[in-house]
Every structure is written in C-alpha cells, then in structure tokens.
PAZAPA-4460 file (N, C-alpha, C; in steps of 0.05 Angstrom, whole numbers, plus 32768, in hexadecimal, padded with zeros to 4 digits):
% residues 355
    n_x    n_y    n_z   ca_x   ca_y   ca_z    c_x    c_y    c_z   seq   type   mol
   85CA   83CF   8299   85B1   83C1   829B   85B5   83A7   82AA     1      X     A
   85A3   83A0   82BC   85A4   8388   82CC   858D   8376   82C5     2      X     A
   8591   835C   82C8   857B   8349   82C5   8568   834B   82DD     3      X     A
   854F   8342   82D9   853D   8342   82F0   8547   8331   8306     4      X     A
   8542   8338   831F   854A   8329   8337   8533   8316   833E     5      X     A
   853A   82FD   8341   8527   82E8   8349   8526   82E6   8367     6      X     A
   850F   82EC   8373   850C   82ED   8390   84FC   82D5   839A     7      X     A
   8507   82C5   83AE   84F7   82B1   83BB   84DF   82BE   83C9     8      X     A
   84CA   82AF   83CC   84B1   82BB   83D6   84B4   82C8   83F1     9      X     A
   84C4   82BD   8403   84C8   82C9   841E   84D5   82E4   841B    10      X     A
   84E9   82E7   840A   84F6   8300   8406   84E4   8314   83F8    11      X     A
   84D4   830A   83E5   84C1   831C   83D7   84AC   8327   83EA    12      X     A
   84A2   8317   83FC   848E   8320   8410   849B   8333   8423    13      X     A
   84B3   832E   842C   84C1   8340   843F   84C5   835B   8433    14      X     A
   84C9   835D   8418   84CE   8376   840B   84B6   8381   83FC    15      X     A
   849F   8376   8401   8487   837C   83F0   8481   839A   83EF    16      X     A
   8482   83A7   8406   847B   83C3   8407   8491   83D6   83FD    17      X     A
   84A8   83CA   83F5   84BE   83DB   83EC   84BF   83DF   83CE    18      X     A
   84AD   83D1   83BF   84AC   83D5   83A2   8499   83EB   839B    19      X     A
   849F   83F8   8385   848D   840E   837C   8473   8403   8371    20      X     A
   8474   83EC   8363   845C   83E0   8357   845F   83C2   8357    21      X     A
   8449   83B4   835E   8449   8397   835B   8439   8391   8342    22      X     A
   8445   8383   832F   843A   837F   8314   8433   8362   8311    23      X     A
   8419   835D   830C   840F   8342   8308   840C   833E   82E9    24      X     A
   841D   832B   82DF   841E   8327   82C2   840A   8312   82B9    25      X     A
   83F9   8308   82CB   83E5   82F3   82C3   83CE   82FF   82B4    26      X     A
   83BC   82ED   82AC   83A4   82F6   829D   8390   8304   82AF    27      X     A
   837D   8313   82A3   836A   8321   82B4   8359   830F   82C6    28      X     A
   8352   82F7   82BC   8342   82E5   82CD   8352   82DA   82E5    29      X     A
   836B   82D5   82E0   837C   82CC   82F7   837F   82E2   830B    30      X     A
   8383   82FB   8301   8386   8312   8313   836C   8317   8323    31      X     A
   8355   8313   8316   833B   8319   8323   8336   8305   833A    32      X     A
   8340   82ED   8337   833C   82D9   834C   834B   82E0   8365    33      X     A
   8364   82E9   8362   8374   82F2   8378   838F   82FD   836D    34      X     A
   839B   830E   837D   83B5   8319   8375   83C3   8324   838E    35      X     A
   83DC   832A   838C   83EB   8336   83A2   83DF   8351   83A9    36      X     A
   83E0   8359   83C2   83D5   8373   83CA   83DF   838A   83B9    37      X     A
   83CD   839B   83AF   83D3   83B3   83A0   83E0   83AD   8385    38      X     A
   83DE   8395   837B   83EB   838E   8362   83DD   839C   834B    39      X     A
   83EC   83A1   8335   83E2   83AC   831C   83E2   8396   8307    40      X     A
   83CB   8391   82FA   83C9   837C   82E6   83D5   8386   82CC    41      X     A
   83E9   8378   82C2   83F5   837E   82A8   83F8   8364   8299    42      X     A
   83E1   835A   828D   83E1   833F   8282   83F2   833C   8269    43      X     A
   8406   832B   826B   8417   8324   8254   8408   8314   8240    44      X     A
   83F5   8303   8249   83E1   82F6   8238   83C6   82FB   8245    45      X     A
   83B2   8303   8234   8397   8306   8240   838B   82EA   8240    46      X     A
   8372   82E8   824A   8366   82CD   824D   8362   82BF   8233    47      X     A
   8359   82CD   821E   8355   82C0   8204   8370   82B7   81F8    48      X     A
   8384   82C7   81FB   839E   82C0   81F0   83AB   82A8   81FF    49      X     A
   83A7   82A8   8219   83B1   8292   8229   83A4   8278   8220    50      X     A
   8389   8279   821C   837B   8261   8213   8385   8259   81F7    51      X     A
   838A   826C   81E6   8393   8266   81CB   83AE   8258   81CB    52      X     A
   83C1   8262   81DB   83DB   8255   81DD   83D8   8239   81E9    53      X     A
   83C7   8236   81FC   83C2   821B   8208   83B7   8207   81F4    54      X     A
   83A5   8211   81E3   839A   81FF   81CE   83AF   81F6   81BB    55      X     A
   83C1   8209   81B3   83D7   8201   81A1   83E9   81ED   81AE    56      X     A
   83EE   81F0   81C7   83FF   81DD   81D6   83F2   81C1   81D6    57      X     A
   83D8   81C0   81DB   83CB   81A6   81DC   83C8   8199   81C1    58      X     A
   83C1   81A8   81AD   83BA   819D   8193   83D2   819A   8180    59      X     A
   83E7   81AA   8185   83FD   81A9   8172   8418   81A2   8180    60      X     A
   8425   81B5   818D   843D   81AE   819B   8445   81C5   81AE    61      X     A
   8456   81BE   81C1   8460   81D2   81D4   8470   81E8   81C5    62      X     A
   8480   81DF   81B2   8490   81F3   81A3   847E   8207   8194    63      X     A
   846A   81FE   8187   8459   8211   8178   844A   8223   818B    64      X     A
   8443   8218   81A3   8435   8229   81B7   8448   823F   81C1    65      X     A
   8461   8238   81C6   8474   824C   81CF   8479   8261   81BA    66      X     A
   847B   8259   81A0   8480   826C   818B   8468   827F   8188    67      X     A
   8450   8274   8188   8438   8285   8185   8436   8297   819E    68      X     A
   843B   828C   81B5   8439   829C   81CE   844D   82B2   81CF    69      X     A
   8465   82AD   81C5   847A   82C1   81C6   8473   82D9   81B5    70      X     A
   8467   82D4   819E   845E   82EB   818D   8449   82FC   819A    71      X     A
   8436   82EE   81A7   8420   82FD   81B5   842C   830D   81CC    72      X     A
   843D   82FF   81DC   8449   830C   81F3   8459   8325   81EB    73      X     A
   8468   8323   81D6   8479   8339   81CD   8467   8351   81C7    74      X     A
   8451   834D   81B8   843F   8363   81B2   8432   836E   81CB    75      X     A
   842A   835D   81DD   841C   8366   81F5   842F   8376   8208    76      X     A
   8448   836C   820A   845B   837A   821C   8460   8396   8211    77      X     A
   8463   8398   81F6   8467   83B3   81EA   8450   83C5   81F0    78      X     A
   8438   83BB   81EE   8420   83CB   81F4   841F   83D3   8211    79      X     A
   8426   83C1   8223   8426   83C7   823F   843A   83DD   8246    80      X     A
   8451   83DC   823A   8465   83F1   823F   845A   840C   8236    81      X     A
   844D   840D   821F   8442   8426   8215   842A   8430   8226    82      X     A
   8419   841E   822E   8400   8426   823A   8400   8428   8259    83      X     A
   840F   8416   8266   840F   8415   8283   8428   8421   8290    84      X     A
   843F   841E   8283   8458   8423   8290   8469   8439   8283    85      X     A
   845E   8447   826F   846E   845B   8260   8477   8472   8272    86      X     A
   8468   8478   8286   846F   8490   8297   847E   8488   82B1    87      X     A
   8486   846F   82B3   8495   8468   82CC   84B1   8474   82CB    88      X     A
   84BB   847E   82E1   84D6   848B   82E2   84EC   8477   82DF    89      X     A
   8504   8481   82DC   851B   846F   82D7   8522   845F   82F0    90      X     A
   851A   8468   8308   8520   8459   8320   8509   8448   832A    91      X     A
   84F5   8444   8319   84DE   8433   8321   84E7   8417   8327    92      X     A
   84DB   840B   833C   84E2   83F1   8346   84CA   83DE   8347    93      X     A
   84C5   83CE   8332   84AE   83BC   8332   84B5   83A0   833C    94      X     A
   84A1   8393   8347   84A2   8377   834E   848E   8369   833C    95      X     A
   8497   8355   832C   8486   8348   8318   8481   832B   8320    96      X     A
   8469   8321   831A   8464   8305   831E   844F   82FB   830A    97      X     A
   844E   82E1   8306   8439   82D5   82F6   8430   82BC   8306    98      X     A
   8426   82A7   82F9   841B   8290   8308   8431   8281   8317    99      X     A
   8447   827A   8309   845D   826B   8315   8478   8279   8314   100      X     A
   8478   8292   830C   8491   82A0   8309   84A0   8297   82F0   101      X     A
   8492   8290   82DC   849E   8285   82C4   849E   8298   82AC   102      X     A
   8494   828F   8295   8498   829E   827C   848B   82B9   827C   103      X     A
   8473   82BC   8287   8465   82D5   8285   8473   82EB   8295   104      X     A
   8479   82E6   82AE   8487   82FA   82BE   84A3   82FF   82B3   105      X     A
   84B0   82E9   82AA   84CC   82ED   829F   84CC   82FF   8286   106      X     A
   84B8   82FC   8275   84B7   830C   825D   84B3   832A   8263   107      X     A
   84A1   8330   8276   849D   834C   827D   84B4   8357   828D   108      X     A
   84BE   8347   82A0   84D4   8351   82B1   84ED   8356   82A1   109      X     A
   84F2   8345   828D   850A   8349   827D   850A   8363   826E   110      X     A
   84F3   836A   8263   84F1   8384   8255   84F4   839B   8269   111      X     A
   84E7   8398   8280   84EA   83AD   8295   8508   83B1   829B   112      X     A
   8516   839B   829F   8532   839D   82A7   8543   83A9   8290   113      X     A
   853D   83A3   8277   854C   83AE   8261   8547   83CC   825E   114      X     A
   8530   83D5   8266   852B   83F2   8266   853C   83FF   827B   115      X     A
   8542   83F1   8290   8552   83FC   82A5   8545   83FD   82C1   116      X     A
   852D   83F3   82C2   851E   83F2   82DC   8529   83DB   82ED   117      X     A
   852C   83E0   8307   8536   83CB   8319   851F   83B8   8320   118      X     A
   851F   83A2   8312   8508   8390   8312   850D   8376   8321   119      X     A
   84F9   836D   8330   84FB   8354   833E   84E3   8342   8336   120      X     A
   84E7   8328   8337   84D3   8315   8330   84CF   8302   8348   121      X     A
   84B6   82FB   834E   84B1   82E7   8364   84B6   82CB   8359   122      X     A
   84C9   82BE   8366   84CF   82A2   835F   84B7   8291   8368   123      X     A
   84AB   8283   8355   8494   8273   835B   847A   8281   8357   124      X     A
   847A   829C   8352   8463   82AB   834A   844C   82AB   835F   125      X     A
   8434   82AF   8354   841D   82B0   8365   8419   8296   8375   126      X     A
   8420   827F   8369   841C   8266   8376   842C   8265   8390   127      X     A
   8445   826F   8390   8455   8270   83A8   8449   8283   83BC   128      X     A
   843F   829A   83B3   8432   82AD   83C4   8419   82A1   83D2   129      X     A
   8409   8293   83C3   83F1   8287   83CE   83F8   8272   83E4   130      X     A
   840D   8263   83E0   8415   8250   83F5   841E   825F   840E   131      X     A
   842B   8276   840A   8434   8286   8420   841D   8291   8430   132      X     A
   8408   829B   8421   83F0   82A6   842E   83E3   8291   8440   133      X     A
   83DF   8279   8435   83D1   8264   8444   83E2   825B   845C   134      X     A
   83FC   825A   8459   840D   8253   8470   840C   8268   8486   135      X     A
   840E   8281   847E   840D   8297   8492   83F2   8299   84A0   136      X     A
   83DC   8295   8491   83C2   8296   849D   83BD   827F   84B0   137      X     A
   83CC   826A   84AC   83CA   8253   84BF   83DA   8258   84D8   138      X     A
   83EF   8269   84D7   8401   826D   84EE   83FC   8287   84FD   139      X     A
   83F7   829D   84EE   83F6   82B7   84FB   83E1   82BC   8510   140      X     A
   83C8   82B3   850B   83B3   82BA   851E   83B9   82B3   853B   141      X     A
   83C6   829D   8540   83CC   8295   855C   83DE   82A9   856A   142      X     A
   83ED   82B9   855B   83FE   82CD   8567   83F2   82E9   856A   143      X     A
   83D9   82EC   8562   83CB   8306   8563   83BE   8309   857F   144      X     A
   83BF   8322   8589   83B1   8329   85A1   8395   8333   859A   145      X     A
   8383   8321   8593   8369   8329   8589   8357   8333   85A0   146      X     A
   8347   8346   859A   8332   8350   85AC   8318   8351   859B   147      X     A
   8305   8340   85A2   82ED   833D   8592   82D7   8351   859A   148      X     A
   82CE   8361   8587   82B8   8374   858C   829E   8366   8585   149      X     A
   828F   835F   859A   8275   8351   8597   825E   8365   859B   150      X     A
   8247   835C   8594   822F   836D   8596   821B   8366   8581   151      X     A
   8202   8368   8588   81EC   8361   8576   81ED   8372   855D   152      X     A
   81DE   8369   8549   81DD   8377   852F   81D2   8393   8534   153      X     A
   81E0   83A7   8528   81D7   83C2   8529   81E3   83D2   8540   154      X     A
   81F5   83C6   854F   8201   83D5   8565   8219   83E6   855C   155      X     A
   821F   83E7   8543   8233   83F9   8538   824F   83EE   853A   156      X     A
   8252   83D3   853A   826D   83C7   853D   827F   83D0   8526   157      X     A
   8276   83CE   850D   8287   83D6   84F6   828E   83F3   84F8   158      X     A
   827B   8405   8500   8281   8421   8502   8296   8427   8517   159      X     A
   8294   8418   852D   82A7   841C   8543   82C2   8411   853A   160      X     A
   82C3   83FB   852C   82DD   83F1   8522   82EB   8406   8510   161      X     A
   82DB   8414   8500   82E6   8429   84EF   82F2   843F   8500   162      X     A
   82E5   8446   8515   82F0   845B   8527   8308   8452   8536   163      X     A
   8309   8438   853D   8321   842E   854A   8339   842F   8537   164      X     A
   8334   8427   851E   834A   8429   850A   8353   8445   8506   165      X     A
   8340   8458   8505   8348   8474   8502   8357   847F   8519   166      X     A
   8353   8473   8531   8362   847B   8549   837D   846E   854B   167      X     A
   8384   845E   8537   839E   8451   8537   839E   8435   8542   168      X     A
   8387   842A   854A   8386   840F   8554   838A   83FB   853D   169      X     A
   8392   83E3   8544   8394   83CE   8530   8379   83C0   852D   170      X     A
   836E   83C0   8515   8353   83B6   8510   8354   83A2   84F9   171      X     A
   8348   838B   84FD   8344   8377   84E7   8327   8378   84E0   172      X     A
   8320   8387   84CB   8304   838B   84C3   82FC   8376   84AE   173      X     A
   82F2   8360   84B8   82EB   8349   84A6   82D6   8351   8492   174      X     A
   82C2   8361   849B   82AD   8368   8488   82B7   837A   8472   175      X     A
   82C9   838C   8478   82D5   839D   8463   82E5   838D   844F   176      X     A
   82F4   837A   8459   8305   8369   8448   82F3   8357   8437   177      X     A
   82DE   834C   8443   82CB   833B   8434   82B7   834A   8424   178      X     A
   82B5   8365   8428   82A1   8376   841B   8285   836A   841F   179      X     A
   827E   8365   8438   8265   8359   843F   8260   835E   845D   180      X     A
   8246   8364   8464   8240   836A   8480   8239   8351   8490   181      X     A
   823C   833A   8485   823A   8321   8494   821F   8317   849B   182      X     A
   820A   831E   848C   81EF   8314   8491   81E1   8311   8477   183      X     A
   81C8   8308   8478   81B8   8304   845F   81B4   831F   8451   184      X     A
   81B4   8335   8460   81B1   834F   8454   81CC   835D   8450   185      X     A
   81E2   834D   8451   81FC   8358   8453   820B   8361   843A   186      X     A
   8203   8357   8422   8213   835F   840A   8213   837D   8407   187      X     A
   822B   8388   8401   822E   83A5   83FE   8227   83AD   83E1   188      X     A
   8217   83C1   83DD   8210   83C9   83C2   8228   83D2   83B2   189      X     A
   822A   83C9   8399   823F   83D1   8387   825B   83C9   8391   190      X     A
   825D   83B4   83A2   8277   83AB   83AC   8276   838D   83AE   191      X     A
   827B   837F   8398   827B   8362   8398   8290   8357   83AB   192      X     A
   828A   8340   83B7   829D   8334   83C9   82B5   8329   83BA   193      X     A
   82CC   8328   83C7   82E4   831B   83BB   82E0   82FD   83BA   194      X     A
   82F1   82F0   83AA   82F2   82D3   83AB   82FD   82CB   83C7   195      X     A
   82FB   82B1   83CD   8307   82A7   83E6   8324   82AD   83E7   196      X     A
   8332   82A8   83D0   834F   82AE   83D0   8354   82CC   83D4   197      X     A
   8344   82DD   83C7   8347   82F9   83CB   8342   8302   83E8   198      X     A
   832F   82F6   83F5   8329   82FC   8411   8340   82F4   8422   199      X     A
   834C   82DD   841D   8362   82D3   842D   837B   82E5   8429   200      X     A
   837F   82EE   8410   8395   8301   840B   8391   831B   841A   201      X     A
   8378   8325   841A   8372   833D   8429   8377   833A   8447   202      X     A
   836F   8323   8452   8375   831D   846E   8393   831D   8473   203      X     A
   83A1   830F   8462   83BF   830D   8465   83CC   8328   8464   204      X     A
   83C2   8339   8452   83CE   8354   844F   83C9   8365   8468   205      X     A
   83B2   8361   8474   83AC   8370   848C   83BC   8366   84A4   206      X     A
   83BD   834C   84A7   83C9   8340   84BF   83E7   8344   84BE   207      X     A
   83F4   8344   84A7   8411   8346   84A5   841A   8362   84B0   208      X     A
   8409   8375   84B1   8410   8390   84BA   840D   8394   84D8   209      X     A
   8401   8381   84E6   83FC   8385   8503   8415   8381   8513   210      X     A
   8416   8390   852A   842B   838C   853E   8420   8378   8552   211      X     A
   842D   8361   8556   8422   834C   8567   841D   8354   8584   212      X     A
   842C   8367   858E   8428   836F   85AA   8410   8380   85AF   213      X     A
   8405   838C   859A   83ED   839E   859D   83D4   838F   8597   214      X     A
   83BD   8397   85A4   83A4   8389   859F   839A   838E   8582   215      X     A
   838C   837A   8579   837F   837C   855E   8361   8379   8563   216      X     A
   8351   838D   855C   8334   838D   8560   8327   8380   8547   217      X     A
   8315   836D   854C   8307   835F   8536   82EB   835A   853F   218      X     A
   82D9   835B   852B   82BC   8357   8531   82B6   8339   8535   219      X     A
   82A2   8333   8544   829A   8318   854B   828B   830B   8533   220      X     A
   8299   8306   851D   828C   82FB   8506   8288   82DD   8509   221      X     A
   8277   82D2   84F8   8274   82B5   84F6   828A   82AB   84E3   222      X     A
   828A   8291   84DE   829F   8286   84CD   829C   8290   84B0   223      X     A
   8284   8297   84A8   8280   82A1   848D   8279   82BE   848E   224      X     A
   8285   82CE   847C   827D   82EA   8478   8274   82EB   845B   225      X     A
   825A   82E9   8457   824F   82E5   843C   8259   82CB   8432   226      X     A
   8266   82CB   841B   8270   82B2   840F   828D   82AC   8417   227      X     A
   8299   82BE   8426   82B5   82BB   842E   82B7   82AC   8448   228      X     A
   82C9   829A   844A   82CD   828A   8462   82E6   8294   8471   229      X     A
   82E2   829A   848B   82F9   82A2   849B   830B   8289   84A0   230      X     A
   8325   828C   849B   8337   8275   849E   8334   8268   84BA   231      X     A
   8339   824E   84BB   8335   823F   84D4   8345   824A   84EC   232      X     A
   835E   824F   84E7   8370   8259   84FD   8366   8273   8508   233      X     A
   835D   8285   84F6   8353   829F   84FF   8339   829D   850E   234      X     A
   8326   828E   8504   830C   828C   8513   8310   827F   852D   235      X     A
   8322   826B   852F   8327   825E   8549   8333   8271   855D   236      X     A
   8345   8282   8554   8352   8296   8566   833D   82AB   856E   237      X     A
   832C   82B3   855C   8317   82C7   8563   8305   82BB   8578   238      X     A
   82FD   82A2   8575   82E9   8297   8587   82F4   8292   85A3   239      X     A
   830E   8292   85A7   8319   828E   85C1   8324   82A8   85CD   240      X     A
   8320   82BE   85BF   832B   82D8   85C7   8318   82E6   85DB   241      X     A
   8323   82F9   85EB   8311   8309   85FC   82FF   831B   85EB   242      X     A
   82E8   8321   85F6   82D3   8331   85E8   82CD   834A   85F7   243      X     A
   82C4   835E   85E7   82B8   8377   85F2   829C   8378   85E4   244      X     A
   8287   837C   85F4   826C   837C   85E9   8262   8399   85E6   245      X     A
   8259   839F   85CE   824E   83BA   85C8   822F   83B7   85C9   246      X     A
   8223   83C6   85DA   8205   83C5   85DE   81F9   83E0   85D4   247      X     A
   81E0   83DE   85CC   81D1   83F6   85C4   81B4   83F0   85C5   248      X     A
   81A4   8405   85CC   8187   8402   85CC   817C   83FD   85B0   249      X     A
   8165   83F0   85AF   815A   83E9   8594   8156   8402   8582   250      X     A
   814C   8419   858C   8149   8430   857A   8164   8439   856F   251      X     A
   8179   8438   857F   8194   843F   8575   819C   842C   855F   252      X     A
   8198   8412   8564   81A0   83FE   8550   8190   8402   8536   253      X     A
   8176   8407   8539   8166   840B   8521   8170   8423   8510   254      X     A
   8177   8438   851E   8181   8450   8510   819B   844A   8501   255      X     A
   81AD   843C   850E   81C6   8435   8502   81C2   8422   84E9   256      X     A
   81B0   840F   84EC   81AC   83FC   84D7   819F   840A   84BF   257      X     A
   818C   841B   84C4   817F   8429   84AE   8193   843B   849F   258      X     A
   81A7   8445   84AD   81BB   8455   84A0   81CE   8443   8490   259      X     A
   81D7   842D   849B   81E9   841B   848D   81DC   840C   8476   260      X     A
   81C3   8406   8478   81B5   83F7   8463   81A2   8408   8454   261      X     A
   81A9   8420   844F   8197   8433   8441   8190   842A   8425   262      X     A
   81A2   841A   8419   819D   8410   83FE   8184   83FF   83FD   263      X     A
   817D   83F1   8413   8165   83E1   8413   814C   83F3   8414   264      X     A
   814E   8409   8423   8137   841C   8423   8133   8428   8408   265      X     A
   8148   842D   83FA   8146   8439   83DF   813E   8424   83CA   266      X     A
   8143   840B   83CF   813D   83F6   83BC   8130   83DE   83CA   267      X     A
   8117   83E0   83D1   8109   83CB   83E0   8109   83B0   83D1   268      X     A
   810A   83B1   83B6   810A   8398   83A7   8122   8387   83AE   269      X     A
   8139   8394   83B2   8151   8386   83BA   814E   837A   83D6   270      X     A
   8141   838A   83E8   813B   8380   8403   8129   8368   8402   271      X     A
   8114   8368   83F2   8101   8352   83F1   810E   8339   83E7   272      X     A
   8121   833C   83D4   812F   8324   83CA   813F   8318   83E0   273      X     A
   814B   8328   83F1   815B   831D   8407   8149   8311   841C   274      X     A
   8132   831D   8421   8120   8312   8435   8116   82F6   842E   275      X     A
   8113   82F2   8414   8109   82D7   840B   811B   82C1   8415   276      X     A
   8134   82C7   8419   8147   82B3   8421   8142   82AA   843E   277      X     A
   8132   82B9   844D   812B   82B3   8468   8111   82A4   846B   278      X     A
   8103   829F   8454   80E9   8293   8455   80E9   8277   8462   279      X     A
   80FD   8267   845C   80FE   824C   8467   8102   824D   8485   280      X     A
   810F   8262   848F   8115   8264   84AC   80FE   8270   84BB   281      X     A
   80F0   8285   84B0   80DC   8293   84BF   80BF   828F   84B5   282      X     A
   80BC   8283   849E   80A1   827E   8494   8097   8295   8483   283      X     A
   8083   828E   8472   8078   82A1   845F   806A   82B9   846D   284      X     A
   805C   82B3   8483   804D   82C8   8490   805F   82DE   849B   285      X     A
   8076   82D7   84A6   8089   82EB   84B1   8096   82FB   849A   286      X     A
   809D   82ED   8485   80A9   82FC   846E   8095   8310   8463   287      X     A
   807C   8308   8460   8068   831A   8456   8064   8332   8469   288      X     A
   8065   832D   8483   8062   8342   8496   8079   8357   8494   289      X     A
   8091   834C   8490   80A8   835F   848D   80A5   836F   8473   290      X     A
   809C   8361   845E   8099   836F   8445   8084   8385   8447   291      X     A
   806E   837F   8456   8059   8393   8459   8063   83AC   8468   292      X     A
   8073   83A7   847C   807E   83BE   848B   8090   83CF   8479   293      X     A
   80A1   83C2   8469   80B2   83D0   8456   80A2   83DF   8441   294      X     A
   808E   83D2   8436   807D   83DF   8422   806F   83F8   842D   295      X     A
   8068   83F7   8447   805B   840E   8454   806E   8423   845E   296      X     A
   8088   841E   845A   809C   8432   8464   809F   8432   8481   297      X     A
   8097   841C   848F   809A   841A   84AC   80B6   840E   84B2   298      X     A
   80CA   841E   84AC   80E5   8413   84AD   80EF   840E   84CA   299      X     A
   80E8   841F   84DD   80F0   841A   84F8   80E4   8400   8502   300      X     A
   80CB   83FC   84FD   80BD   83E4   8505   80C8   83CB   84F7   301      X     A
   80CF   83CE   84DE   80DA   83B8   84CE   80F5   83B0   84DB   302      X     A
   8106   83C3   84E0   8121   83BD   84EB   811E   83B0   8507   303      X     A
   810D   83BC   8518   810A   83B1   8533   80FF   8395   8532   304      X     A
   80ED   838F   8520   80E2   8374   851E   80F8   8361   8514   305      X     A
   8107   8369   8500   811D   8358   84F6   8131   8352   850C   306      X     A
   8137   8366   851C   814A   8361   8532   813F   834D   8546   307      X     A
   8126   8351   854E   811A   8340   8563   8115   8323   8559   308      X     A
   810C   8321   8540   8104   8306   8536   811B   82F7   8529   309      X     A
   812E   8305   851D   8143   82F7   850E   815F   82FB   851A   310      X     A
   8168   8314   851A   8184   8319   851F   818C   8314   853C   311      X     A
   817D   831D   854F   8186   831A   856B   8187   82FD   8574   312      X     A
   8172   82ED   856F   8173   82D1   8577   818A   82C2   8569   313      X     A
   818E   82C7   854F   81A4   82B9   8541   81BF   82C2   854C   314      X     A
   81C3   82DC   8551   81DD   82E5   855B   81E2   82DA   8577   315      X     A
   81CE   82DB   8588   81D2   82D1   85A4   81DA   82B4   85A4   316      X     A
   81CC   82A3   8594   81D3   8287   8592   81EF   8283   8589   317      X     A
   81F7   8292   8574   8211   828E   8568   8227   8296   857C   318      X     A
   8223   82AC   858A   8237   82B6   859D   823B   82A2   85B4   319      X     A
   8225   8298   85BF   8227   8285   85D5   8235   826B   85CC   320      X     A
   8231   8263   85B3   823C   824A   85A9   8259   824D   85A1   321      X     A
   8260   8264   8597   827A   8266   858A   8290   8277   8599   322      X     A
   8287   828B   85A8   829B   829D   85B4   829D   8296   85D2   323      X     A
   82B3   8289   85D9   82B5   827C   85F3   82B6   8290   860A   324      X     A
   82BE   82A9   8605   82C2   82BC   861B   82AE   82D3   861A   325      X     A
   8297   82CE   860C   8284   82E4   860A   8277   82EB   8625   326      X     A
   8275   82D8   8637   8269   82DD   8651   827B   82EE   8663   327      X     A
   8295   82F0   865C   82A8   8300   866B   82AA   831D   8660   328      X     A
   829C   8322   8649   82A0   833B   863B   8297   8354   864B   329      X     A
   82A8   8368   864B   82A0   8382   8655   828D   838F   8641   330      X     A
   8279   839E   864B   8265   83AA   863A   826A   83C8   8637   331      X     A
   8266   83D2   861F   8267   83EE   8619   824D   83F6   860C   332      X     A
   823F   840A   8617   8225   8413   860D   8229   8429   85F8   333      X     A
   821D   8424   85E1   821C   8439   85CC   8204   844A   85D1   334      X     A
   8209   8463   85D9   81F3   8474   85E3   81E1   847F   85CD   335      X     A
   81EB   8480   85B4   81DB   848B   859E   81E7   8483   8584   336      X     A
   81D9   848C   856E   81E2   8485   8553   81F2   849B   8546   337      X     A
   81F9   84B0   8555   8207   84C6   854A   8225   84C2   854C   338      X     A
   8235   84D3   853F   8252   84D1   853F   825F   84D3   855A   339      X     A
   8257   84E6   856B   8263   84E7   8586   825F   84CD   8596   340      X     A
   8248   84C1   8594   8243   84A8   85A3   8255   8492   8599   341      X     A
   8258   8490   857F   8269   847B   8573   8286   8480   857B   342      X     A
   828F   8499   857B   82AA   84A0   8582   82AF   8499   85A0   343      X     A
   829C   849F   85B1   829F   8499   85CD   82A1   847B   85D2   344      X     A
   8290   846B   85C4   8290   844E   85C7   82AB   8443   85BE   345      X     A
   82B6   844E   85A8   82CF   8444   859E   82E6   844A   85B2   346      X     A
   82E5   8461   85BE   82FA   8468   85D1   82F9   8456   85EA   347      X     A
   82E1   844F   85F3   82DE   843E   860A   82E7   8421   8603   348      X     A
   82E1   8418   85EB   82E9   83FD   85E3   8308   83FC   85E0   349      X     A
   8313   8411   85D5   8330   8413   85D2   833E   8411   85ED   350      X     A
   8333   841F   8601   833F   841F   861B   833E   8403   8628   351      X     A
   8328   83F5   8624   8325   83DA   862F   8339   83C7   8621   352      X     A
   833B   83CA   8606   834C   83B8   85F7   836A   83BC   85FE   353      X     A
   8371   83D5   8604   838D   83DB   860B   8395   83D5   8628   354      X     A
   8380   83D0   8638   8385   83CB   8655   8394   83B1   865A   355      X     A
***
C-alpha cells in the first residue's frame, strides 16, 4: 500500500486526462458553483455538516470542531466507498481534491490508498486550479489562430459551427459552453446557465485541447452570453481576428429560427415574458404588435418583423463597433434551411479558414 501522491497544480493539469476519475470531495454547493472538468462529487462533508462544524469552531474551539468533524467524515467516507466506489477495479486511478487540498481530500484519498488504489491529490485543491484557469485564460487567447464566424441572427452560425466540429475542425462554441443563444430570447429550455466560474472552466477545458497551428472557429459573440462574461483576453483576440460572414435570405433565416426556437411557439407565455424586456427599447405599441402576431399564429411575420426592427440593427451596430476586420470578411451564402445547404456552407467556410 502506498500513501496518496501530492501533485502540484501544474503537474495535475498536465496529467488530468490520465486519471480514471477526478473526485471532488467538497460539499454539493461548492461543486455546483464550479468544479474540475468531468469531476465526480463525493462530499466528505455536505453543506449542513460543513456549517455545523464551522459553528462548533466559532463558538467552542478548533479542537472540538476537528473531533466532531472527524466523526462525521469517517461515517461519510464509509458510505461513499459503499455507494459510489464499491465497484471500482483494483487498478483504478483517482485524482482527489477539495478546497485547499487539506483535510477533506486527505481523508478520502488516504482511505483510497489503503484500499490499494493509486491515488493522487491536488496540492492546493480547487483554489490552486482556479488560479491556474484565470492565468491560462489571460495568456492562451493571444496564441490562438481564431477565425470569427459572423452573420446576422438566424443565418445558422451555431448549426454551421456544429458541422465544422463534426468535420474535425477546431471550434470554440461559446453559446454551447454558456448554454445560452446570446440574446433576449436566448435562454435554452431546461438548461440553466453555468456560473461565471463554471463558464470559465468550460472555456479553459475547450481551449487547452486546441492545436495552436490550426484555426479555431468561433462565433461573433458580444462580451456577454446571457449572464456569462467572455474573458477580456479572449474577447479582445476575437475582435481583432479575421472574419467570415454567413449570409442568408430572410425566409431562410425565419425557417431556421422557428426551428431553433420552437419552444416559444409551443409556449407563447414564455415568449411574451421575454418580449416585455424589450418594451423600454421599442415601446409598448411595438411589443403589442409582436404579441398580436404571435397570438394569431403569424410566426413568419413575427420573426421577420423581429429581425428587421430589433435583431438586424442591433447586430450591425455591434459588429461595426467591435469587430475590426468585418469589412474584410469573405461572404458565404446559405442557400436554404435544409441539411445539405448547411453542410455546403460549412465546407465552404472550412476551406476559407484553412486557406
């Protein structure tokens, strides 16, 4: 039997994909805020127990807090072994961490090691990982060969990015990582957005896998994607990168939008709640007109009016102001809303990006 190996954060990150499981020993609320990519939550203390031990520490003494905490931790570790880890093979290799790489990860990792599993612990825990994420996100974007996919709302940029990724291209899909389509109608049904820390970890996990010599396709997002903020170094690199513009006729755009936003057609109440957020910008009369079209089932007219009155002017202003090379962009026309048209557009964009 060997003791757990304590890994400095740089070594832990370098070997991250070589472990069978990354085990987060923190409480569920800490895990929910952010965690290492693909980590499994195995709380040595749950939120209530953590608060209980903290109260004992404040009101009585550090010794009594450690004694009470040790008893709870011992019971929880036994339950975790039975419930989460009982079927792990003898050659299982876990990487364990907690907040600072202290008592919680040490308690779980020690038992793992005594069982015979080759166990490592992150020195400095999540806190060290978080510092590494922020440092990397400040440095890495300048070394990326970004290619910005621009185009008005409804031109199928997200769908084309998916096809580029399927074709083996490097794609940084900010909307997928943020779980938001980047507009007032952008929240994805049944998919809450990550926290800002979770969003940044998702970006870090995507960027660390890229080959610097190959292009990385990214959509022309604004600084905010829903409630998530794109890190300064990344948005600055995006705004100075070369662009490819995806164009499509209004009927094609309307068809794509009605397909992507079908949940609003099925639940107009949700749509109306979102439209109210535009009242200060467009006035009561316009909001009521859009509601009337939706109530009457005039969905093509509704989408075309939203594009003309809201989305296109806002997008054009933003692109002119923020993307320095948009006037140099080569244009690719999306001929239709069907799969062959999307595939053809993706192949043309890939060829331009690789040139």
